C-alpha positions as CSV (number, residue, x, y, z in Angstrom):
1,M,-0.2,0.0,0.1
2,R,1.4,3.4,-1.2
3,L,0.4,6.6,0.6
4,V,-0.4,9.5,-1.5
5,S,1.1,12.3,0.6
6,N,4.9,13.5,0.2
7,A,7.6,12.7,2.7
8,V,10.9,14.6,3.6
9,L,13.7,12.6,5.2
10,V,16.0,14.7,7.3
11,C,19.4,13.4,7.6
12,M,21.6,14.9,10.4
13,M,25.2,13.9,10.8
14,D,28.2,15.0,13.0
15,V,31.0,16.1,10.9
16,S,33.4,16.6,13.8
17,G,36.8,15.0,14.0
18,S,35.2,11.7,15.8
19,M,33.4,10.7,12.4
20,D,36.1,8.7,10.6
21,D,35.5,7.2,7.2
22,S,34.0,4.0,8.3
23,K,31.4,5.8,10.5
24,K,30.4,7.9,7.5
25,F,30.0,4.8,5.4
26,L,27.7,3.3,7.8
27,A,25.8,6.5,8.0
28,R,25.5,6.3,4.3
29,V,24.2,2.9,4.2
30,F,21.6,3.7,6.9
31,F,20.4,6.8,5.4
32,W,20.2,5.0,1.8
33,L,18.3,2.0,3.3
34,L,15.9,4.4,5.2
35,Y,15.4,6.5,2.1
36,R,14.5,3.4,-0.1
37,F,12.0,2.5,2.6
38,V,10.3,5.8,2.7
39,Q,10.3,5.7,-1.4
40,S,8.3,2.4,-1.3
41,K,5.6,4.0,1.2
42,Y,5.3,7.5,-0.3
43,E,4.7,8.8,-4.0
44,H,7.3,11.7,-3.5
45,A,10.3,11.8,-0.9
46,D,12.8,14.5,-0.5
47,L,16.1,14.4,1.3
48,V,17.5,17.0,3.2
49,F,21.1,16.9,4.7
50,I,22.1,18.8,7.6
51,T,25.8,18.7,9.0
52,H,26.6,19.8,12.5
53,H,29.8,20.2,14.6
54,A,29.6,23.6,16.8
55,T,27.1,25.0,14.6
56,A,24.6,23.4,11.9
57,R,23.9,24.1,8.1
58,E,22.1,22.4,5.3
59,V,24.2,20.9,2.6
60,N,24.0,18.8,-0.5
61,E,24.6,15.1,-0.6
62,D,28.3,15.1,-1.4
63,E,29.2,17.7,1.3
64,F,27.2,15.7,3.8
65,F,29.3,12.7,3.4
66,H,32.8,14.1,2.9
67,T,32.9,17.1,5.1
68,R,35.2,17.0,8.0
69,E,35.3,19.8,10.6
70,S,37.5,20.3,14.0
71,G,36.2,21.2,17.3
72,G,33.4,20.0,19.5
73,T,29.8,18.7,18.7
74,V,26.8,20.5,19.4
75,V,23.7,18.4,18.1
76,S,21.2,21.0,19.2
77,S,22.2,23.2,16.5
78,A,21.1,20.7,14.0
79,Y,17.6,20.3,15.5
80,E,17.1,24.2,15.4
């Protein structure tokens, strides 16, 4: 059964120094599987990528999986 409404999948990821390549790979696989699931339930699904460390910002998919920042992690900025 497909729903007729739209969906938005908001992907948030810590890009501080603690996120190494293996953790980013796991995040990419997780978000891809989740997106495929959402697509199977909704006619139209959009992806929004948000990175955060000390501050948050909306980015494209490439930046999401390849950005690395130094400094601490403040996840609350991503929720705002």
